[in-house]
PDBQT receptor file of N, H, CA, C and O in Angstrom, charges set to zero:
ATOM      1  N   UNK A   1      -8.802 -35.835  23.491  1.00  0.00    +0.000 N 
ATOM      2  CA  UNK A   1      -7.579 -34.911  23.714  1.00  0.00    +0.000 C 
ATOM      3  C   UNK A   1      -7.742 -34.387  21.991  1.00  0.00    +0.000 C 
ATOM      4  O   UNK A   1      -7.641 -35.190  21.064  1.00  0.00    +0.000 OA
ATOM      5  N   UNK A   2      -8.011 -32.885  21.792  1.00  0.00    +0.000 N 
ATOM      6  H   UNK A   2      -8.093 -32.232  22.545  1.00  0.00    +0.000 HD
ATOM      7  CA  UNK A   2      -7.703 -32.728  20.212  1.00  0.00    +0.000 C 
ATOM      8  C   UNK A   2      -6.238 -31.982  19.872  1.00  0.00    +0.000 C 
ATOM      9  O   UNK A   2      -5.542 -31.400  20.703  1.00  0.00    +0.000 OA
ATOM     10  N   UNK A   3      -5.981 -32.123  18.627  1.00  0.00    +0.000 N 
ATOM     11  H   UNK A   3      -6.547 -32.596  17.952  1.00  0.00    +0.000 HD
ATOM     12  CA  UNK A   3      -4.614 -31.993  18.434  1.00  0.00    +0.000 C 
ATOM     13  C   UNK A   3      -4.746 -30.723  16.919  1.00  0.00    +0.000 C 
ATOM     14  O   UNK A   3      -5.223 -31.333  15.963  1.00  0.00    +0.000 OA
ATOM     15  N   UNK A   4      -4.520 -29.604  16.649  1.00  0.00    +0.000 N 
ATOM     16  H   UNK A   4      -4.133 -29.108  17.426  1.00  0.00    +0.000 HD
ATOM     17  CA  UNK A   4      -4.488 -29.208  15.557  1.00  0.00    +0.000 C 
ATOM     18  C   UNK A   4      -3.197 -28.203  15.231  1.00  0.00    +0.000 C 
ATOM     19  O   UNK A   4      -2.489 -27.484  15.936  1.00  0.00    +0.000 OA
ATOM     20  N   UNK A   5      -3.251 -28.528  13.743  1.00  0.00    +0.000 N 
ATOM     21  H   UNK A   5      -3.826 -29.111  13.170  1.00  0.00    +0.000 HD
ATOM     22  CA  UNK A   5      -1.989 -28.031  13.157  1.00  0.00    +0.000 C 
ATOM     23  C   UNK A   5      -2.468 -26.613  12.177  1.00  0.00    +0.000 C 
ATOM     24  O   UNK A   5      -3.189 -26.769  11.191  1.00  0.00    +0.000 OA
ATOM     25  N   UNK A   6      -2.006 -25.363  12.563  1.00  0.00    +0.000 N 
ATOM     26  H   UNK A   6      -1.420 -25.236  13.363  1.00  0.00    +0.000 HD
ATOM     27  CA  UNK A   6      -2.377 -24.275  11.857  1.00  0.00    +0.000 C 
ATOM     28  C   UNK A   6      -1.150 -23.946  11.027  1.00  0.00    +0.000 C 
ATOM     29  O   UNK A   6      -0.014 -23.706  11.437  1.00  0.00    +0.000 OA
ATOM     30  N   UNK A   7      -1.686 -23.988   9.547  1.00  0.00    +0.000 N 
ATOM     31  H   UNK A   7      -2.609 -24.182   9.215  1.00  0.00    +0.000 HD
ATOM     32  CA  UNK A   7      -0.547 -23.541   8.515  1.00  0.00    +0.000 C 
ATOM     33  C   UNK A   7      -1.100 -22.415   7.542  1.00  0.00    +0.000 C 
ATOM     34  O   UNK A   7      -2.193 -22.312   6.986  1.00  0.00    +0.000 OA
ATOM     35  N   UNK A   8       0.065 -21.578   7.525  1.00  0.00    +0.000 N 
ATOM     36  H   UNK A   8       0.953 -21.662   7.977  1.00  0.00    +0.000 HD
ATOM     37  CA  UNK A   8      -0.373 -20.300   6.583  1.00  0.00    +0.000 C 
ATOM     38  C   UNK A   8      -0.017 -20.274   5.358  1.00  0.00    +0.000 C 
ATOM     39  O   UNK A   8       0.883 -19.571   4.898  1.00  0.00    +0.000 OA
ATOM     40  N   UNK A   9      -0.927 -21.287   4.569  1.00  0.00    +0.000 N 
ATOM     41  H   UNK A   9      -1.658 -21.857   4.943  1.00  0.00    +0.000 HD
ATOM     42  CA  UNK A   9      -0.583 -21.704   3.168  1.00  0.00    +0.000 C 
ATOM     43  C   UNK A   9      -1.811 -22.101   2.929  1.00  0.00    +0.000 C 
ATOM     44  O   UNK A   9      -2.588 -22.453   3.817  1.00  0.00    +0.000 OA
ATOM     45  N   UNK A  10      -2.138 -22.069   1.423  1.00  0.00    +0.000 N 
ATOM     46  H   UNK A  10      -1.507 -21.783   0.702  1.00  0.00    +0.000 HD
ATOM     47  CA  UNK A  10      -3.288 -22.691   0.833  1.00  0.00    +0.000 C 
ATOM     48  C   UNK A  10      -3.170 -23.596   0.134  1.00  0.00    +0.000 C 
ATOM     49  O   UNK A  10      -4.254 -24.153  -0.039  1.00  0.00    +0.000 OA
ATOM     50  N   UNK A  11      -1.897 -24.314  -0.681  1.00  0.00    +0.000 N 
ATOM     51  H   UNK A  11      -1.016 -23.862  -0.540  1.00  0.00    +0.000 HD
ATOM     52  CA  UNK A  11      -1.764 -24.993  -1.320  1.00  0.00    +0.000 C 
ATOM     53  C   UNK A  11      -0.329 -26.025  -1.021  1.00  0.00    +0.000 C 
ATOM     54  O   UNK A  11      -0.360 -27.214  -1.340  1.00  0.00    +0.000 OA
ATOM     55  N   UNK A  12       0.676 -25.511  -0.492  1.00  0.00    +0.000 N 
ATOM     56  H   UNK A  12       0.702 -24.546  -0.233  1.00  0.00    +0.000 HD
ATOM     57  CA  UNK A  12       2.199 -26.244  -0.331  1.00  0.00    +0.000 C 
ATOM     58  C   UNK A  12       2.093 -27.267   1.042  1.00  0.00    +0.000 C 
ATOM     59  O   UNK A  12       3.023 -28.018   1.336  1.00  0.00    +0.000 OA
ATOM     60  N   UNK A  13       0.811 -27.187   1.850  1.00  0.00    +0.000 N 
ATOM     61  H   UNK A  13       0.055 -26.576   1.611  1.00  0.00    +0.000 HD
ATOM     62  CA  UNK A  13       0.515 -28.060   2.896  1.00  0.00    +0.000 C 
ATOM     63  C   UNK A  13       0.177 -29.660   2.479  1.00  0.00    +0.000 C 
ATOM     64  O   UNK A  13       0.599 -30.681   3.023  1.00  0.00    +0.000 OA
ATOM     65  N   UNK A  14      -0.456 -29.565   1.674  1.00  0.00    +0.000 N 
ATOM     66  H   UNK A  14      -0.799 -28.736   1.232  1.00  0.00    +0.000 HD
ATOM     67  CA  UNK A  14      -1.172 -30.757   0.867  1.00  0.00    +0.000 C 
ATOM     68  C   UNK A  14      -0.350 -31.893   0.946  1.00  0.00    +0.000 C 
ATOM     69  O   UNK A  14      -0.613 -32.854   1.669  1.00  0.00    +0.000 OA
ATOM     70  N   UNK A  15       0.731 -31.803   0.155  1.00  0.00    +0.000 N 
ATOM     71  H   UNK A  15       0.945 -31.023  -0.432  1.00  0.00    +0.000 HD
ATOM     72  CA  UNK A  15       1.677 -33.027   0.051  1.00  0.00    +0.000 C 
ATOM     73  C   UNK A  15       2.314 -33.569   1.296  1.00  0.00    +0.000 C 
ATOM     74  O   UNK A  15       2.570 -34.770   1.375  1.00  0.00    +0.000 OA
ATOM     75  N   UNK A  16       2.589 -32.707   2.305  1.00  0.00    +0.000 N 
ATOM     76  H   UNK A  16       2.380 -31.731   2.241  1.00  0.00    +0.000 HD
ATOM     77  CA  UNK A  16       3.072 -33.313   3.621  1.00  0.00    +0.000 C 
ATOM     78  C   UNK A  16       2.029 -33.922   4.471  1.00  0.00    +0.000 C 
ATOM     79  O   UNK A  16       2.254 -34.931   5.138  1.00  0.00    +0.000 OA
ATOM     80  N   UNK A  17       0.391 -33.053   4.442  1.00  0.00    +0.000 N 
ATOM     81  H   UNK A  17       0.208 -32.233   3.900  1.00  0.00    +0.000 HD
ATOM     82  CA  UNK A  17      -0.405 -33.169   5.747  1.00  0.00    +0.000 C 
ATOM     83  C   UNK A  17      -1.455 -33.890   4.913  1.00  0.00    +0.000 C 
ATOM     84  O   UNK A  17      -2.084 -34.552   5.739  1.00  0.00    +0.000 OA
ATOM     85  N   UNK A  18      -1.898 -34.073   3.882  1.00  0.00    +0.000 N 
ATOM     86  H   UNK A  18      -1.387 -33.535   3.212  1.00  0.00    +0.000 HD
ATOM     87  CA  UNK A  18      -3.138 -34.564   3.602  1.00  0.00    +0.000 C 
ATOM     88  C   UNK A  18      -3.256 -36.027   4.060  1.00  0.00    +0.000 C 
ATOM     89  O   UNK A  18      -4.305 -36.399   4.587  1.00  0.00    +0.000 OA
ATOM     90  N   UNK A  19      -1.893 -37.147   3.827  1.00  0.00    +0.000 N 
ATOM     91  H   UNK A  19      -1.041 -36.845   3.399  1.00  0.00    +0.000 HD
ATOM     92  CA  UNK A  19      -1.631 -37.985   3.930  1.00  0.00    +0.000 C 
ATOM     93  C   UNK A  19      -2.075 -38.365   5.424  1.00  0.00    +0.000 C 
ATOM     94  O   UNK A  19      -2.984 -39.193   5.491  1.00  0.00    +0.000 OA
ATOM     95  N   UNK A  20      -1.585 -37.898   6.570  1.00  0.00    +0.000 N 
ATOM     96  H   UNK A  20      -0.846 -37.226   6.516  1.00  0.00    +0.000 HD
ATOM     97  CA  UNK A  20      -1.754 -37.870   7.889  1.00  0.00    +0.000 C 
ATOM     98  C   UNK A  20      -2.996 -37.474   8.578  1.00  0.00    +0.000 C 
ATOM     99  O   UNK A  20      -3.504 -38.066   9.530  1.00  0.00    +0.000 OA
ATOM    100  N   UNK A  21      -3.505 -36.233   7.900  1.00  0.00    +0.000 N 
ATOM    101  H   UNK A  21      -3.093 -35.752   7.127  1.00  0.00    +0.000 HD
ATOM    102  CA  UNK A  21      -4.396 -35.554   8.343  1.00  0.00    +0.000 C 
ATOM    103  C   UNK A  21      -6.079 -36.161   8.078  1.00  0.00    +0.000 C 
ATOM    104  O   UNK A  21      -6.489 -36.388   6.939  1.00  0.00    +0.000 OA
ATOM    105  N   UNK A  22      -6.822 -36.341   9.157  1.00  0.00    +0.000 N 
ATOM    106  H   UNK A  22      -6.489 -36.157  10.082  1.00  0.00    +0.000 HD
ATOM    107  CA  UNK A  22      -8.215 -36.651   9.607  1.00  0.00    +0.000 C 
ATOM    108  C   UNK A  22      -8.966 -35.887   8.408  1.00  0.00    +0.000 C 
ATOM    109  O   UNK A  22      -9.456 -36.267   7.344  1.00  0.00    +0.000 OA
ATOM    110  N   UNK A  23      -8.807 -34.324   9.212  1.00  0.00    +0.000 N 
ATOM    111  H   UNK A  23      -8.409 -34.016  10.076  1.00  0.00    +0.000 HD
ATOM    112  CA  UNK A  23      -9.747 -33.227   8.162  1.00  0.00    +0.000 C 
ATOM    113  C   UNK A  23      -8.934 -32.100   7.925  1.00  0.00    +0.000 C 
ATOM    114  O   UNK A  23      -7.983 -31.804   8.648  1.00  0.00    +0.000 OA
ATOM    115  N   UNK A  24      -9.293 -31.447   6.906  1.00  0.00    +0.000 N 
ATOM    116  H   UNK A  24     -10.066 -31.687   6.318  1.00  0.00    +0.000 HD
ATOM    117  CA  UNK A  24      -8.452 -30.378   6.462  1.00  0.00    +0.000 C 
ATOM    118  C   UNK A  24      -9.743 -29.266   6.617  1.00  0.00    +0.000 C 
ATOM    119  O   UNK A  24     -10.863 -29.496   6.160  1.00  0.00    +0.000 OA
ATOM    120  N   UNK A  25      -9.355 -27.963   7.381  1.00  0.00    +0.000 N 
ATOM    121  H   UNK A  25      -8.446 -27.777   7.752  1.00  0.00    +0.000 HD
ATOM    122  CA  UNK A  25     -10.224 -27.448   7.146  1.00  0.00    +0.000 C 
ATOM    123  C   UNK A  25      -9.613 -26.108   6.697  1.00  0.00    +0.000 C 
ATOM    124  O   UNK A  25      -8.647 -25.691   7.335  1.00  0.00    +0.000 OA
ATOM    125  N   UNK A  26     -10.168 -25.273   5.482  1.00  0.00    +0.000 N 
ATOM    126  H   UNK A  26     -10.953 -25.612   4.963  1.00  0.00    +0.000 HD
ATOM    127  CA  UNK A  26      -9.539 -24.092   4.720  1.00  0.00    +0.000 C 
ATOM    128  C   UNK A  26     -10.176 -22.811   5.426  1.00  0.00    +0.000 C 
ATOM    129  O   UNK A  26     -11.398 -22.741   5.559  1.00  0.00    +0.000 OA
ATOM    130  N   UNK A  27      -9.398 -21.885   5.839  1.00  0.00    +0.000 N 
ATOM    131  H   UNK A  27      -8.406 -21.943   5.731  1.00  0.00    +0.000 HD
ATOM    132  CA  UNK A  27     -10.190 -20.561   6.289  1.00  0.00    +0.000 C 
ATOM    133  C   UNK A  27      -9.432 -19.420   5.547  1.00  0.00    +0.000 C 
ATOM    134  O   UNK A  27      -8.263 -19.395   5.160  1.00  0.00    +0.000 OA
ATOM    135  N   UNK A  28     -10.418 -18.479   5.455  1.00  0.00    +0.000 N 
ATOM    136  H   UNK A  28     -11.367 -18.499   5.770  1.00  0.00    +0.000 HD
ATOM    137  CA  UNK A  28      -9.930 -17.258   4.940  1.00  0.00    +0.000 C 
ATOM    138  C   UNK A  28     -10.110 -16.000   5.688  1.00  0.00    +0.000 C 
ATOM    139  O   UNK A  28     -11.189 -15.471   5.953  1.00  0.00    +0.000 OA
ATOM    140  N   UNK A  29      -8.994 -15.604   5.983  1.00  0.00    +0.000 N 
ATOM    141  H   UNK A  29      -8.117 -16.035   5.769  1.00  0.00    +0.000 HD
ATOM    142  CA  UNK A  29      -9.226 -14.347   7.059  1.00  0.00    +0.000 C 
ATOM    143  C   UNK A  29      -9.276 -13.030   6.797  1.00  0.00    +0.000 C 
ATOM    144  O   UNK A  29      -9.117 -12.836   5.591  1.00  0.00    +0.000 OA
ATOM    145  N   UNK A  30      -9.410 -12.172   7.336  1.00  0.00    +0.000 N 
ATOM    146  H   UNK A  30      -9.539 -12.330   8.315  1.00  0.00    +0.000 HD
ATOM    147  CA  UNK A  30      -9.710 -10.835   7.128  1.00  0.00    +0.000 C 
ATOM    148  C   UNK A  30      -8.448 -10.212   6.418  1.00  0.00    +0.000 C 
ATOM    149  O   UNK A  30      -7.359 -10.613   6.829  1.00  0.00    +0.000 OA
ATOM    150  N   UNK A  31      -8.459  -9.334   5.460  1.00  0.00    +0.000 N 
ATOM    151  H   UNK A  31      -9.344  -9.008   5.126  1.00  0.00    +0.000 HD
ATOM    152  CA  UNK A  31      -7.399  -8.605   4.684  1.00  0.00    +0.000 C 
ATOM    153  C   UNK A  31      -8.057  -8.341   3.826  1.00  0.00    +0.000 C 
ATOM    154  O   UNK A  31      -9.224  -8.590   3.524  1.00  0.00    +0.000 OA
ATOM    155  N   UNK A  32      -6.629  -7.365   3.054  1.00  0.00    +0.000 N 
ATOM    156  H   UNK A  32      -5.681  -7.162   3.300  1.00  0.00    +0.000 HD
ATOM    157  CA  UNK A  32      -7.253  -6.680   1.671  1.00  0.00    +0.000 C 
ATOM    158  C   UNK A  32      -7.585  -7.559   0.562  1.00  0.00    +0.000 C 
ATOM    159  O   UNK A  32      -8.290  -7.155  -0.364  1.00  0.00    +0.000 OA
ATOM    160  N   UNK A  33      -7.012  -9.005   0.614  1.00  0.00    +0.000 N 
ATOM    161  H   UNK A  33      -6.439  -9.333   1.365  1.00  0.00    +0.000 HD
ATOM    162  CA  UNK A  33      -7.568  -9.773  -0.658  1.00  0.00    +0.000 C 
ATOM    163  C   UNK A  33      -7.252 -11.152   0.032  1.00  0.00    +0.000 C 
ATOM    164  O   UNK A  33      -6.568 -11.295   1.046  1.00  0.00    +0.000 OA
ATOM    165  N   UNK A  34      -8.014 -12.370  -0.865  1.00  0.00    +0.000 N 
ATOM    166  H   UNK A  34      -8.569 -12.254  -1.688  1.00  0.00    +0.000 HD
ATOM    167  CA  UNK A  34      -8.159 -13.588  -0.407  1.00  0.00    +0.000 C 
ATOM    168  C   UNK A  34      -7.373 -14.431  -1.343  1.00  0.00    +0.000 C 
ATOM    169  O   UNK A  34      -7.471 -14.190  -2.546  1.00  0.00    +0.000 OA
ATOM    170  N   UNK A  35      -6.573 -15.431  -0.914  1.00  0.00    +0.000 N 
ATOM    171  H   UNK A  35      -6.493 -15.627   0.063  1.00  0.00    +0.000 HD
ATOM    172  CA  UNK A  35      -6.094 -16.387  -1.706  1.00  0.00    +0.000 C 
ATOM    173  C   UNK A  35      -7.020 -17.443  -2.063  1.00  0.00    +0.000 C 
ATOM    174  O   UNK A  35      -6.525 -18.517  -2.404  1.00  0.00    +0.000 OA
ATOM    175  N   UNK A  36      -8.481 -17.301  -2.038  1.00  0.00    +0.000 N 
ATOM    176  H   UNK A  36      -8.884 -16.429  -1.760  1.00  0.00    +0.000 HD
ATOM    177  CA  UNK A  36      -9.465 -18.259  -2.635  1.00  0.00    +0.000 C 
ATOM    178  C   UNK A  36      -9.717 -17.268  -4.056  1.00  0.00    +0.000 C 
ATOM    179  O   UNK A  36     -10.147 -16.115  -4.032  1.00  0.00    +0.000 OA
ATOM    180  N   UNK A  37      -9.426 -17.850  -4.968  1.00  0.00    +0.000 N 
ATOM    181  H   UNK A  37      -9.077 -18.787  -4.987  1.00  0.00    +0.000 HD
ATOM    182  CA  UNK A  37      -9.396 -16.939  -6.218  1.00  0.00    +0.000 C 
ATOM    183  C   UNK A  37     -10.957 -17.310  -6.945  1.00  0.00    +0.000 C 
ATOM    184  O   UNK A  37     -11.291 -16.780  -8.004  1.00  0.00    +0.000 OA
ATOM    185  N   UNK A  38     -11.620 -18.049  -6.391  1.00  0.00    +0.000 N 
ATOM    186  H   UNK A  38     -11.348 -18.480  -5.531  1.00  0.00    +0.000 HD
ATOM    187  CA  UNK A  38     -13.117 -18.508  -6.772  1.00  0.00    +0.000 C 
ATOM    188  C   UNK A  38     -13.803 -16.969  -6.078  1.00  0.00    +0.000 C 
ATOM    189  O   UNK A  38     -14.638 -16.313  -6.702  1.00  0.00    +0.000 OA
ATOM    190  N   UNK A  39     -13.503 -16.735  -5.285  1.00  0.00    +0.000 N 
ATOM    191  H   UNK A  39     -12.825 -17.267  -4.778  1.00  0.00    +0.000 HD
ATOM    192  CA  UNK A  39     -14.095 -15.269  -4.569  1.00  0.00    +0.000 C 
ATOM    193  C   UNK A  39     -14.293 -14.062  -5.254  1.00  0.00    +0.000 C 
ATOM    194  O   UNK A  39     -15.027 -13.118  -4.962  1.00  0.00    +0.000 OA
ATOM    195  N   UNK A  40     -13.164 -14.303  -6.677  1.00  0.00    +0.000 N 
ATOM    196  H   UNK A  40     -12.568 -15.070  -6.914  1.00  0.00    +0.000 HD
ATOM    197  CA  UNK A  40     -13.237 -12.584  -7.129  1.00  0.00    +0.000 C 
ATOM    198  C   UNK A  40     -14.283 -12.996  -8.178  1.00  0.00    +0.000 C 
ATOM    199  O   UNK A  40     -14.407 -14.136  -8.626  1.00  0.00    +0.000 OA
ATOM    200  N   UNK A  41     -15.211 -11.648  -8.597  1.00  0.00    +0.000 N 
ATOM    201  H   UNK A  41     -15.110 -10.722  -8.233  1.00  0.00    +0.000 HD
ATOM    202  CA  UNK A  41     -15.982 -11.841 -10.032  1.00  0.00    +0.000 C 
ATOM    203  C   UNK A  41     -15.380 -10.972 -11.046  1.00  0.00    +0.000 C 
ATOM    204  O   UNK A  41     -15.371  -9.746 -11.163  1.00  0.00    +0.000 OA
ATOM    205  N   UNK A  42     -14.784 -12.099 -11.884  1.00  0.00    +0.000 N 
ATOM    206  H   UNK A  42     -14.791 -13.094 -11.789  1.00  0.00    +0.000 HD
ATOM    207  CA  UNK A  42     -14.263 -11.153 -12.858  1.00  0.00    +0.000 C 
ATOM    208  C   UNK A  42     -15.029 -10.728 -14.134  1.00  0.00    +0.000 C 
ATOM    209  O   UNK A  42     -15.620 -11.594 -14.779  1.00  0.00    +0.000 OA
ATOM    210  N   UNK A  43     -15.047  -9.257 -14.582  1.00  0.00    +0.000 N 
ATOM    211  H   UNK A  43     -14.567  -8.553 -14.058  1.00  0.00    +0.000 HD
ATOM    212  CA  UNK A  43     -15.578  -8.690 -15.688  1.00  0.00    +0.000 C 
ATOM    213  C   UNK A  43     -14.877  -8.597 -16.932  1.00  0.00    +0.000 C 
ATOM    214  O   UNK A  43     -15.250  -9.007 -18.031  1.00  0.00    +0.000 OA
ATOM    215  N   UNK A  44     -14.036  -8.130 -16.690  1.00  0.00    +0.000 N 
ATOM    216  H   UNK A  44     -13.732  -7.797 -15.798  1.00  0.00    +0.000 HD
ATOM    217  CA  UNK A  44     -12.906  -8.076 -17.932  1.00  0.00    +0.000 C 
ATOM    218  C   UNK A  44     -11.740  -8.926 -17.797  1.00  0.00    +0.000 C 
ATOM    219  O   UNK A  44     -10.833  -8.815 -16.972  1.00  0.00    +0.000 OA
ATOM    220  N   UNK A  45     -11.879  -9.784 -18.706  1.00  0.00    +0.000 N 
ATOM    221  H   UNK A  45     -12.615  -9.875 -19.376  1.00  0.00    +0.000 HD
ATOM    222  CA  UNK A  45     -10.692 -10.856 -18.707  1.00  0.00    +0.000 C 
ATOM    223  C   UNK A  45     -10.634 -11.778 -20.018  1.00  0.00    +0.000 C 
ATOM    224  O   UNK A  45     -11.635 -12.013 -20.695  1.00  0.00    +0.000 OA
ATOM    225  N   UNK A  46      -9.517 -12.211 -20.267  1.00  0.00    +0.000 N 
ATOM    226  H   UNK A  46      -8.704 -12.020 -19.717  1.00  0.00    +0.000 HD
ATOM    227  CA  UNK A  46      -9.198 -13.015 -21.445  1.00  0.00    +0.000 C 
ATOM    228  C   UNK A  46     -10.025 -14.335 -21.010  1.00  0.00    +0.000 C 
ATOM    229  O   UNK A  46     -10.302 -14.538 -19.828  1.00  0.00    +0.000 OA
ATOM    230  N   UNK A  47     -10.330 -15.055 -21.857  1.00  0.00    +0.000 N 
ATOM    231  H   UNK A  47     -10.104 -14.891 -22.817  1.00  0.00    +0.000 HD
ATOM    232  CA  UNK A  47     -11.014 -16.282 -21.694  1.00  0.00    +0.000 C 
ATOM    233  C   UNK A  47     -10.253 -17.547 -22.774  1.00  0.00    +0.000 C 
ATOM    234  O   UNK A  47     -10.089 -17.196 -23.943  1.00  0.00    +0.000 OA
ATOM    235  N   UNK A  48      -9.933 -18.566 -22.496  1.00  0.00    +0.000 N 
ATOM    236  H   UNK A  48     -10.066 -18.851 -21.547  1.00  0.00    +0.000 HD
ATOM    237  CA  UNK A  48     -10.097 -19.341 -21.470  1.00  0.00    +0.000 C 
ATOM    238  C   UNK A  48      -8.949 -18.520 -20.143  1.00  0.00    +0.000 C 
ATOM    239  O   UNK A  48      -8.041 -17.717 -20.354  1.00  0.00    +0.000 OA
ATOM    240  N   UNK A  49      -9.297 -18.937 -19.164  1.00  0.00    +0.000 N 
ATOM    241  H   UNK A  49     -10.036 -19.589 -18.993  1.00  0.00    +0.000 HD
ATOM    242  CA  UNK A  49      -8.359 -18.172 -17.966  1.00  0.00    +0.000 C 
ATOM    243  C   UNK A  49      -7.798 -19.565 -17.335  1.00  0.00    +0.000 C 
ATOM    244  O   UNK A  49      -8.504 -20.224 -16.571  1.00  0.00    +0.000 OA
ATOM    245  N   UNK A  50      -6.478 -19.974 -17.703  1.00  0.00    +0.000 N 
ATOM    246  H   UNK A  50      -5.904 -19.439 -18.323  1.00  0.00    +0.000 HD
ATOM    247  CA  UNK A  50      -5.750 -20.867 -17.860  1.00  0.00    +0.000 C 
ATOM    248  C   UNK A  50      -5.504 -20.950 -16.288  1.00  0.00    +0.000 C 
ATOM    249  O   UNK A  50      -5.078 -19.858 -15.913  1.00  0.00    +0.000 OA
ATOM    250  N   UNK A  51      -5.609 -21.763 -15.339  1.00  0.00    +0.000 N 
ATOM    251  H   UNK A  51      -5.955 -22.650 -15.644  1.00  0.00    +0.000 HD
ATOM    252  CA  UNK A  51      -5.878 -23.148 -15.275  1.00  0.00    +0.000 C 
ATOM    253  C   UNK A  51      -7.294 -23.124 -14.982  1.00  0.00    +0.000 C 
ATOM    254  O   UNK A  51      -7.488 -24.319 -14.761  1.00  0.00    +0.000 OA
ATOM    255  N   UNK A  52      -8.165 -22.676 -14.866  1.00  0.00    +0.000 N 
ATOM    256  H   UNK A  52      -8.007 -21.705 -15.046  1.00  0.00    +0.000 HD
ATOM    257  CA  UNK A  52      -9.533 -22.833 -14.478  1.00  0.00    +0.000 C 
ATOM    258  C   UNK A  52     -10.600 -23.161 -15.400  1.00  0.00    +0.000 C 
ATOM    259  O   UNK A  52     -11.706 -23.596 -15.080  1.00  0.00    +0.000 OA
ATOM    260  N   UNK A  53     -10.104 -22.874 -16.785  1.00  0.00    +0.000 N 
ATOM    261  H   UNK A  53      -9.205 -22.521 -17.045  1.00  0.00    +0.000 HD
ATOM    262  CA  UNK A  53     -11.140 -23.180 -17.864  1.00  0.00    +0.000 C 
ATOM    263  C   UNK A  53     -10.122 -23.833 -18.975  1.00  0.00    +0.000 C 
ATOM    264  O   UNK A  53      -8.991 -23.450 -19.274  1.00  0.00    +0.000 OA
ATOM    265  N   UNK A  54     -10.790 -24.812 -19.433  1.00  0.00    +0.000 N 
ATOM    266  H   UNK A  54     -11.708 -25.123 -19.190  1.00  0.00    +0.000 HD
ATOM    267  CA  UNK A  54     -10.058 -25.796 -20.654  1.00  0.00    +0.000 C 
ATOM    268  C   UNK A  54      -9.966 -24.452 -21.764  1.00  0.00    +0.000 C 
ATOM    269  O   UNK A  54     -10.594 -23.395 -21.711  1.00  0.00    +0.000 OA
ATOM    270  N   UNK A  55      -8.923 -24.916 -22.803  1.00  0.00    +0.000 N 
ATOM    271  H   UNK A  55      -8.413 -25.775 -22.846  1.00  0.00    +0.000 HD
ATOM    272  CA  UNK A  55      -8.969 -23.967 -23.717  1.00  0.00    +0.000 C 
ATOM    273  C   UNK A  55      -9.982 -24.363 -24.611  1.00  0.00    +0.000 C 
ATOM    274  O   UNK A  55     -10.256 -23.661 -25.584  1.00  0.00    +0.000 OA
TER     275      UNK A  55
């Protein structure tokens, strides 16, 4: 028997479900933008970009 829980969030679910989940699969659906910020190629921005880069 397979059981799935689908959650429309990229961060807030981890505190509750990570301790009891066997696997976590992150999905990125179609749309205007993405919640995965690593997909964007920034050309003109301040450096360092908190929290992704150290000061």
